[in-house]
C-alpha positions in Angstrom: 40.2 97.8 -130.6 42.0 95.1 -129.4 44.6 97.0 -127.5 42.9 99.0 -124.3 46.0 99.3 -122.1 46.6 103.0 -121.9 43.7 104.0 -123.8 40.8 105.7 -121.9 37.1 105.2 -121.4 34.7 107.9 -120.3 31.1 106.3 -118.8 27.9 108.1 -117.6 25.7 106.8 -115.2 29.1 105.3 -113.7 28.4 105.2 -109.8 26.4 102.3 -110.0 24.8 99.4 -112.0 26.6 98.3 -115.0 28.3 101.8 -115.7 30.0 101.0 -112.4 30.8 97.7 -113.7 32.0 99.0 -116.8 34.3 101.2 -115.3 35.7 98.2 -113.3 36.0 96.1 -116.2 38.2 98.8 -118.2 40.2 99.6 -115.2 41.2 95.9 -114.8 42.2 95.7 -118.8 44.5 99.1 -117.8 42.5 101.6 -119.2 42.3 105.0 -117.7 38.4 105.7 -116.6 36.4 108.6 -115.9 33.0 107.7 -114.2 30.6 110.3 -114.5 27.2 110.5 -112.6 24.7 113.2 -111.3 25.2 111.8 -107.9 28.1 113.0 -105.9 28.1 110.6 -102.8 27.6 107.7 -105.3 30.5 109.1 -107.3 33.0 109.3 -104.7 32.4 106.4 -103.4 32.5 104.4 -107.0 35.7 106.4 -107.5 37.4 104.9 -104.3 36.2 101.4 -105.0 37.4 101.3 -108.5 41.3 102.8 -107.2 41.7 99.1 -105.8 41.4 98.0 -109.8 43.2 100.8 -111.3 45.3 104.0 -110.4 43.7 106.3 -113.1 40.0 106.4 -112.1 38.5 109.9 -111.9 35.2 111.2 -111.2 32.9 114.0 -112.4 29.3 115.4 -112.0 27.6 115.4 -115.1 24.0 115.9 -116.2 23.3 114.1 -119.5 20.1 116.3 -119.7 22.3 119.2 -120.3 24.4 119.3 -123.1 26.8 121.9 -121.8 27.2 119.6 -118.4 28.4 116.7 -120.8 30.5 119.4 -123.6 32.1 120.6 -119.9 33.0 116.8 -119.1 34.2 115.8 -121.9 36.6 119.4 -121.8 37.7 117.8 -118.6 38.3 114.2 -119.5 40.6 115.1 -122.3 42.3 117.9 -119.7 42.7 114.6 -117.3 43.6 112.1 -119.5 44.4 113.2 -123.5 42.5 111.4 -125.9 39.4 109.6 -125.0 39.0 106.3 -127.0 35.6 104.4 -125.5 32.4 106.6 -124.7 30.0 105.1 -122.8 26.5 106.6 -123.1 25.0 104.5 -120.2 23.6 106.6 -117.8 19.6 105.6 -117.7 16.0 106.2 -115.7 12.9 104.3 -115.9 9.8 106.0 -116.5 6.1 105.4 -115.9 4.2 103.9 -118.8 1.0 102.6 -119.9 -2.3 105.1 -120.8 -4.3 105.7 -117.3 -1.5 108.7 -116.8 0.2 109.9 -119.2 2.5 112.3 -117.6 4.3 114.9 -120.1 6.9 115.5 -117.7 8.1 112.1 -117.4 7.8 111.6 -120.7 10.4 114.8 -121.3 12.8 113.3 -118.1 13.3 109.8 -119.6 13.8 110.8 -123.2 16.0 113.3 -122.5 17.9 110.9 -119.9 17.7 107.7 -122.1 17.8 109.4 -125.6 18.9 113.2 -125.7 21.7 111.8 -123.2 23.2 109.3 -125.9 23.0 112.1 -128.5 24.8 114.8 -126.6 27.2 112.1 -125.2 27.8 111.4 -129.4 27.8 115.3 -130.0 30.4 116.2 -127.5 33.0 113.2 -128.0 32.8 111.8 -131.5 34.4 115.0 -133.1 37.3 114.7 -130.7 37.5 110.9 -131.5 37.6 111.2 -135.3 40.1 114.2 -135.0 42.6 112.4 -132.7 42.8 109.7 -135.4 43.6 106.3 -132.9 40.3 105.0 -133.0 37.9 104.4 -130.7 34.6 102.8 -129.8 31.1 103.9 -128.6 28.8 101.8 -126.6 25.2 103.0 -125.8 23.2 101.4 -123.6 19.9 100.6 -124.7 17.8 97.5 -123.4 15.7 94.7 -124.6 12.7 96.5 -124.4 14.0 98.3 -127.4 13.5 95.5 -129.7 10.0 94.4 -128.3 7.0 96.5 -127.0 5.9 94.4 -123.8 5.8 97.5 -122.0 3.2 99.3 -123.9 2.7 102.8 -124.2 6.0 103.4 -122.1 8.5 106.3 -122.7 11.4 103.7 -121.3 10.6 101.7 -124.1 10.3 104.5 -126.7 13.7 105.5 -125.6 15.3 102.2 -126.0 14.2 101.8 -129.6 15.4 105.2 -130.6 18.6 104.2 -129.3 18.6 101.0 -131.2 18.2 102.5 -134.3 20.9 105.4 -133.4 23.1 102.9 -132.9 22.6 100.9 -135.8 22.8 104.2 -138.0 25.7 105.5 -136.4 27.5 102.6 -136.9 27.2 102.6 -141.0 28.8 106.2 -140.4 31.8 105.9 -138.5 33.1 102.0 -139.2 35.0 103.4 -142.1 36.9 105.8 -139.6 38.2 103.2 -137.2 35.6 103.8 -134.7 33.1 101.3 -133.8 29.6 101.0 -132.1 28.1 98.6 -130.2 24.1 98.8 -128.7 23.6 97.0 -125.4 20.4 95.6 -124.9 20.2 93.7 -121.2 17.5 91.9 -120.1 16.8 92.4 -116.3 20.3 93.3 -114.8 20.5 94.0 -110.6 21.1 97.8 -110.9 19.1 100.7 -109.1 17.1 101.7 -111.9 14.1 101.1 -110.2 14.3 104.0 -107.9 15.8 106.5 -110.7 13.2 108.8 -109.1 15.8 110.0 -106.5 17.7 111.9 -109.5 14.3 113.4 -111.2 15.4 117.3 -111.4 12.7 119.4 -110.2 12.4 120.9 -113.5 10.6 117.8 -114.6 8.1 118.1 -111.8 7.2 115.4 -108.9 6.6 111.5 -110.2 3.2 110.9 -110.7 1.8 108.5 -107.7 2.0 105.0 -108.4 -1.3 102.7 -107.7 0.2 99.5 -106.4 -3.1 98.0 -107.6 -3.0 99.6 -111.0 -1.8 97.8 -114.5 1.1 100.2 -114.3 1.9 99.8 -110.4 1.7 96.1 -110.7 3.9 95.7 -113.9 6.6 98.2 -112.0 6.4 95.6 -108.8 6.7 92.7 -111.0 9.9 94.7 -112.9 11.7 95.4 -109.8 11.2 91.4 -108.6 12.8 90.4 -111.7 15.4 92.9 -111.6 16.5 91.9 -108.2 16.9 88.3 -109.6 18.7 89.4 -112.8 22.0 89.0 -114.1 24.9 90.6 -112.3 26.5 94.1 -113.8 29.9 92.6 -114.0 28.7 90.0 -116.3 27.1 92.5 -118.4 30.5 94.5 -118.5 32.5 91.3 -119.3 30.3 90.7 -122.6 30.4 94.6 -123.3 34.2 94.5 -123.3 34.8 91.7 -125.5 32.2 93.0 -127.9 34.2 96.2 -128.0 37.4 93.8 -128.5 35.6 92.5 -131.5 33.6 95.2 -132.8 30.5 93.8 -132.3 27.4 96.0 -132.8 24.9 94.1 -130.8 25.3 93.1 -127.4 22.3 90.6 -125.9 22.8 89.3 -122.5 19.4 87.1 -122.0 18.8 85.1 -125.3 15.9 83.4 -123.3 14.2 86.7 -124.2 14.6 85.8 -127.9 11.0 84.3 -128.4 9.7 88.0 -127.6 11.5 89.6 -130.1 10.6 86.9 -132.6 6.9 87.7 -132.2 7.2 91.4 -133.5 9.6 90.4 -136.1 6.8 87.5 -137.1 4.1 90.3 -136.8 6.2 92.8 -139.4 6.9 89.8 -141.6 3.1 88.9 -142.0 2.3 92.4 -143.0 5.0 92.6 -145.3 3.5 89.2 -147.0 0.1 90.9 -146.7 1.8 93.9 -148.5 3.2 91.8 -151.4 -0.4 90.2 -152.4 -1.8 93.3 -153.0 
């Protein structure tokens, strides 16, 4: 999509971090913007801040783990702005990992937000984008954790691997319809994802206690440290906006992580070579 002026973007997880930065980039590009988030106060503040960049910015509460909530958000967005052209399935949470404390509630929560939230977004918006025939673009936020398994036994990495695969498959099916797909795979970015538990619904139970001296605790602390020294969300948003305009499938923001990915690919190729000799 080259011409974005007057088009409409819908963004989940839009009150903070990458989602907010995407909203700002879209507003500056002349788009109508609907921010969706589960945090009311943060959402209200985000909408007010974005109105300095574009007058047609709105916000609504949306729980991406609930398909009915996503349907309602889609209905309201189409009623407010007319056709939607850019869908950003960006909402995401960080959950515990490792083998010492396998919490099924945490696995369900992370998968419901990071994976099923993307599925629900596509289910609610894609049929309408196809129907209006004006073209569009879908951005699914994954992670470099969706390309290499450095986090170990992790619901977060598992969900992000799935989002990468989903996006690749989706792109093959919708490209001929004039709809592009981008899977965003950032490394460490200055966001609030390390504090995801603040929005954990009661139905998933309390977050498991975290021993700071355990392997999981040390990994969480190191991840939080790297996150705070990471890339600015606005840089990620600019790169994503360029990918939408150029119809690029992958957005990588941290090329220095190439070696981690190459190790995984090398192991896969070695196994394939071994299979070929049998």
